[in-house]
C-alpha positions as CSV (number, residue, x, y, z in Angstrom):
1,M,23.9,-10.2,-21.2
2,S,22.7,-13.2,-23.1
3,E,19.7,-13.3,-25.5
4,R,16.3,-12.8,-23.9
5,K,13.8,-15.6,-24.2
6,V,10.0,-15.7,-23.7
7,F,8.9,-17.7,-20.6
8,S,5.4,-18.0,-19.5
9,T,3.8,-19.6,-16.5
10,R,0.7,-19.6,-14.4
11,L,0.7,-17.7,-11.1
12,D,-1.6,-17.6,-8.1
13,E,-4.1,-14.8,-8.7
14,D,-3.4,-13.1,-5.3
15,K,0.4,-13.3,-5.8
16,L,0.1,-11.7,-9.3
17,K,-2.2,-9.0,-7.9
18,A,0.4,-8.2,-5.2
19,L,3.2,-8.2,-7.7
20,K,1.3,-5.7,-9.9
21,H,0.8,-3.4,-6.9
22,I,4.5,-3.6,-6.0
23,A,5.4,-2.8,-9.6
24,V,3.2,0.3,-9.5
25,E,4.5,1.4,-6.1
26,L,8.2,1.0,-7.2
27,D,7.5,2.3,-10.8
28,K,9.1,-0.8,-12.2
29,G,7.9,-3.4,-14.7
30,I,6.7,-6.8,-13.6
31,N,9.4,-8.4,-15.7
32,D,12.1,-6.4,-13.8
33,L,10.7,-7.6,-10.5
34,L,10.5,-11.2,-11.6
35,E,14.2,-11.0,-12.8
36,E,15.1,-9.4,-9.5
37,G,13.5,-12.4,-7.7
38,I,15.3,-14.9,-9.9
39,D,18.6,-13.1,-9.2
40,Y,17.9,-13.5,-5.5
41,L,17.2,-17.2,-5.8
42,I,20.3,-17.8,-7.9
43,K,22.4,-16.1,-5.2
44,K,20.5,-18.0,-2.4
45,Y,21.2,-21.4,-4.0
46,P,24.6,-21.0,-5.6
47,T,25.5,-24.7,-5.7
48,F,22.3,-25.7,-7.6
49,H,23.1,-23.9,-10.9
50,G,26.8,-24.6,-11.3
51,A,29.5,-22.4,-12.8
52,K,28.0,-22.5,-16.3
53,F,25.0,-20.6,-15.1
54,N,26.7,-18.2,-12.8
55,L,25.2,-15.1,-14.4
56,L,25.5,-12.7,-11.4
57,P,28.6,-10.7,-10.7
58,S,30.6,-12.4,-7.9
59,E,31.0,-10.6,-4.6
60,K,34.6,-10.3,-3.5
61,K,35.2,-11.4,0.0
62,P,37.9,-9.7,2.0
63,R,41.0,-11.8,2.3
64,K,42.1,-13.0,5.7
65,K,45.7,-12.7,6.9
66,P,47.2,-15.7,8.5
67,G,45.9,-15.9,12.0
68,G,42.4,-14.8,11.1
69,A,42.9,-11.0,10.9
70,K,41.3,-9.3,7.9
71,Q,43.3,-7.4,5.3
72,E,42.1,-3.9,4.3
């Protein structure tokens, strides 16, 4: 994993309150939840960040045999 950097931002008060409640319920840190959300967005928009920023492990898709049948 690369070096960690400080990043600060302003959030809607209600969203931050909800995030804090989720963190308590899941026994996770807010930073962990924020990184989980960022990972989700990186996966959702793969073409926006390019290969240089592909920080998430790639998911292997099953190969297809000629004719459309899946290999096992």
